[in-house]
C-alpha positions as CSV (number, residue, x, y, z in Angstrom):
1,X,20.0,-8.2,-72.3
2,X,22.7,-8.4,-69.7
3,X,23.8,-4.9,-70.6
4,X,20.3,-3.6,-70.1
5,X,20.1,-5.2,-66.6
6,X,23.5,-3.7,-65.7
7,X,22.3,-0.3,-66.9
8,X,19.1,-0.3,-64.9
9,X,21.0,-1.5,-61.8
10,X,23.4,1.5,-62.2
11,X,20.5,3.9,-62.6
12,X,18.8,2.4,-59.5
13,X,22.0,2.8,-57.5
14,X,22.4,6.4,-58.7
15,X,18.8,7.3,-57.7
16,X,19.2,5.7,-54.3
17,X,22.4,7.6,-53.7
18,X,20.8,10.9,-54.8
19,X,17.8,10.2,-52.5
20,X,20.1,9.6,-49.5
21,X,22.3,12.7,-50.2
22,X,19.2,14.9,-50.6
23,X,19.2,14.8,-46.8
24,X,22.5,16.1,-45.6
25,X,24.1,15.1,-42.3
26,X,23.5,18.6,-40.9
27,X,19.8,18.5,-42.0
28,X,19.3,15.1,-40.2
29,X,21.0,16.4,-37.1
30,X,18.8,19.6,-37.2
31,X,15.6,17.5,-37.5
32,X,16.7,15.3,-34.7
33,X,17.4,18.4,-32.5
34,X,14.0,19.8,-33.3
35,X,12.4,16.5,-32.3
36,X,14.2,16.2,-29.0
37,X,13.4,19.7,-27.8
38,X,15.1,23.1,-27.7
39,X,18.8,23.3,-27.0
40,X,18.2,26.0,-24.4
41,X,15.9,23.7,-22.4
42,X,18.4,20.9,-22.5
43,X,21.2,23.2,-21.4
44,X,19.0,24.3,-18.4
45,X,18.9,20.7,-17.1
46,X,21.5,20.5,-14.3
47,X,20.3,17.3,-12.5
48,X,17.9,14.5,-13.1
49,X,16.5,11.4,-11.4
50,X,15.2,8.5,-13.5
51,X,13.4,5.4,-12.2
52,X,13.2,2.3,-14.4
53,X,11.9,-1.3,-14.2
54,X,12.8,-4.4,-16.1
55,X,12.6,-8.2,-15.8
56,X,15.5,-10.7,-15.8
57,X,14.7,-14.4,-15.7
58,X,11.3,-13.8,-14.2
59,X,12.6,-11.4,-11.6
60,X,11.1,-7.9,-11.5
61,X,13.9,-5.4,-10.9
62,X,13.7,-1.7,-10.2
63,X,16.5,0.9,-10.6
64,X,17.1,4.5,-9.8
65,X,19.7,6.8,-11.5
66,X,20.6,10.2,-10.1
67,X,22.7,12.5,-12.4
68,X,24.5,15.7,-11.8
69,X,24.9,16.6,-15.5
70,X,28.4,16.4,-16.7
71,X,29.8,15.6,-13.2
72,X,28.5,12.5,-11.6
73,X,25.9,9.7,-11.7
74,X,24.7,7.1,-9.3
75,X,22.6,4.0,-10.1
76,X,21.0,1.8,-7.5
77,X,19.4,-1.6,-8.4
78,X,17.4,-3.7,-6.1
79,X,17.7,-7.5,-6.7
80,X,16.2,-10.0,-4.3
81,X,16.4,-7.6,-1.4
82,X,20.0,-6.7,-2.2
83,X,21.2,-3.3,-3.5
84,X,23.9,-2.8,-6.1
85,X,25.3,0.7,-6.3
86,X,27.4,2.0,-9.2
87,X,28.8,5.5,-9.1
88,X,31.0,7.6,-11.4
89,X,32.1,10.8,-9.8
90,X,34.4,13.0,-11.9
91,X,36.9,10.8,-13.6
92,X,36.8,8.0,-11.1
93,X,34.2,5.5,-9.9
94,X,33.2,3.1,-7.2
95,X,30.6,0.4,-6.6
96,X,29.1,-1.7,-3.9
97,X,27.9,-5.2,-4.7
98,X,26.8,-7.9,-2.3
99,X,29.0,-11.0,-1.9
100,X,26.3,-13.2,-3.6
101,X,26.8,-11.1,-6.8
102,X,30.6,-11.2,-6.9
103,X,31.3,-8.2,-4.7
104,X,32.6,-7.7,-1.2
105,X,29.6,-6.0,0.4
106,X,31.8,-2.9,0.9
107,X,32.5,0.1,-1.3
108,X,35.2,-0.7,-3.8
109,X,37.0,1.2,-6.6
110,X,35.6,0.6,-10.1
111,X,38.2,-0.8,-12.6
112,X,39.4,1.9,-14.9
113,X,38.1,0.1,-18.0
114,X,34.6,-0.1,-16.5
115,X,34.8,3.6,-15.6
116,X,35.6,4.4,-19.3
117,X,32.5,2.4,-20.4
118,X,30.2,4.1,-17.9
119,X,31.4,7.7,-17.9
120,X,29.1,8.7,-20.7
121,X,26.1,8.3,-18.3
122,X,27.1,11.6,-16.7
123,X,25.5,13.2,-19.8
124,X,21.8,13.2,-20.6
125,X,19.7,13.3,-23.7
126,X,20.6,12.2,-27.3
127,X,23.9,10.3,-27.8
128,X,24.0,11.8,-31.3
129,X,23.7,15.4,-30.1
130,X,26.2,14.8,-27.3
131,X,28.7,13.4,-29.9
132,X,28.0,16.3,-32.2
133,X,28.7,18.9,-29.5
134,X,31.9,17.1,-28.6
135,X,33.1,17.5,-32.1
136,X,32.8,13.8,-33.2
137,X,33.0,13.1,-37.0
138,X,29.5,12.3,-38.2
139,X,28.9,10.8,-41.7
140,X,25.7,9.9,-43.5
141,X,26.1,6.3,-44.7
142,X,22.8,5.1,-46.1
143,X,19.1,4.9,-45.7
144,X,18.0,1.7,-44.0
145,X,14.9,-0.1,-42.7
146,X,14.5,-0.4,-38.9
147,X,11.5,-2.4,-37.9
148,X,10.0,-1.8,-41.4
149,X,10.4,2.0,-41.3
150,X,12.9,4.3,-43.0
151,X,15.9,5.4,-41.0
152,X,19.1,7.3,-41.8
153,X,22.3,5.5,-40.8
154,X,25.0,7.8,-39.4
155,X,28.5,6.8,-38.6
156,X,29.8,8.6,-35.5
157,X,33.6,8.5,-34.9
158,X,34.5,10.0,-31.5
159,X,37.8,11.6,-30.6
160,X,38.9,8.4,-28.8
161,X,38.5,6.4,-32.0
162,X,35.2,4.7,-30.9
163,X,32.8,4.1,-33.7
164,X,29.0,4.1,-33.2
165,X,26.3,3.5,-35.8
166,X,23.3,5.7,-35.1
167,X,19.9,5.2,-36.8
168,X,17.6,8.2,-37.0
169,X,14.0,7.8,-38.0
170,X,13.3,9.6,-41.3
171,X,9.7,10.4,-40.2
172,X,10.1,11.4,-36.5
173,X,13.7,12.5,-36.3
174,X,14.2,10.3,-33.1
175,X,17.1,8.0,-32.7
176,X,15.7,4.5,-32.9
177,X,18.8,2.3,-32.7
178,X,22.5,2.5,-31.9
179,X,25.3,-0.1,-32.5
180,X,28.6,0.4,-30.7
181,X,31.8,-1.6,-30.6
182,X,32.6,-2.6,-27.0
183,X,35.5,-4.5,-25.5
184,X,34.2,-7.2,-23.1
185,X,36.8,-9.5,-21.5
186,X,39.2,-8.9,-24.3
187,X,36.6,-9.5,-27.0
188,X,35.1,-6.9,-29.4
189,X,31.4,-7.2,-29.6
190,X,28.6,-5.1,-31.1
191,X,26.4,-3.6,-28.4
192,X,23.0,-2.9,-30.0
193,X,20.4,-0.8,-28.3
194,X,16.9,0.1,-29.6
195,X,14.9,3.2,-28.4
196,X,11.1,3.7,-28.6
197,X,8.1,5.1,-26.8
198,X,9.3,8.7,-26.7
199,X,7.4,11.0,-24.3
200,X,7.8,14.6,-23.4
201,X,8.9,15.7,-19.9
202,X,8.8,19.5,-19.5
203,X,9.1,19.9,-23.3
204,X,12.0,17.5,-23.7
205,X,11.7,14.1,-25.3
206,X,13.0,10.9,-23.7
207,X,12.7,7.3,-24.9
208,X,10.7,5.4,-22.3
209,X,11.5,1.9,-23.7
210,X,15.1,0.8,-24.2
211,X,15.8,-2.7,-25.5
212,X,19.0,-4.6,-25.8
213,X,20.1,-8.3,-26.0
214,X,19.6,-9.9,-22.5
215,X,22.9,-10.3,-20.6
216,X,21.6,-13.7,-19.6
217,X,21.0,-14.8,-23.2
218,X,17.8,-15.6,-25.0
219,X,15.9,-12.7,-26.5
220,X,16.0,-9.1,-25.5
221,X,15.7,-7.2,-22.2
222,X,13.3,-4.2,-22.2
223,X,13.9,-1.4,-19.7
224,X,10.8,0.7,-19.1
225,X,11.1,4.2,-17.6
226,X,8.5,4.8,-14.9
227,X,9.4,8.4,-14.0
228,X,11.8,11.3,-14.8
229,X,12.4,14.2,-12.5
230,X,14.2,17.2,-13.9
231,X,16.4,19.5,-11.8
232,X,15.8,17.9,-8.4
233,X,18.1,19.0,-5.5
234,X,21.0,16.5,-5.4
235,X,23.8,16.8,-2.9
236,X,27.3,16.1,-4.0
237,X,27.7,13.8,-1.0
238,X,25.4,11.3,-2.7
239,X,28.2,10.4,-5.1
240,X,31.1,10.3,-2.7
241,X,32.6,6.9,-1.9
242,X,31.7,6.0,1.7
243,X,34.4,4.9,4.1
244,X,34.4,1.3,5.1
């Protein structure tokens, strides 16, 4: 009887493996690309402004992110009448935080480690397609359930050695979750982000709800996108560090 159980277990494992491999990594990436919009349209996006809103401990917070694609980004967050500015320009960065939030109230250089964590925000669109174009190693690991629906789990290994798990919906082709290893104050943690509510802007699809564990603890924080403007005029001076 035990031999029969082992035999059926082996058969089940083989069938599952065949079902996963029936969808190759390239096929999954191609389906994801088709879902997100044409590569030509994405390549034509040179700048973008996104406005978001979220709630932290009962406080409604709004943010605005301006991006010169591949070059610079600037995020402004309004909290209780105070503005926090974070900028990456080229390979460097600066920020301006009020004293009540641990800053000096003056523009200050961003620590190199923080720049490395934030620099990917100069790019827009799918993190999977960005990694693919940059030549990252992408492997199909398995087929999983994400919120009760089938998703392909891809392991993305970047040139810098960073590993990211990317979950692609088997039905829609959209990325529904990522899990990345991050170093925070000397500790390695799993940073999990969920994506949903995809909507088209000029034929390109963007997730309008992004959820992650709340930095204040206790549940998740949902960031809702309220508007996206593609190819607005953005002057390079917007990203330059002001003089004190």
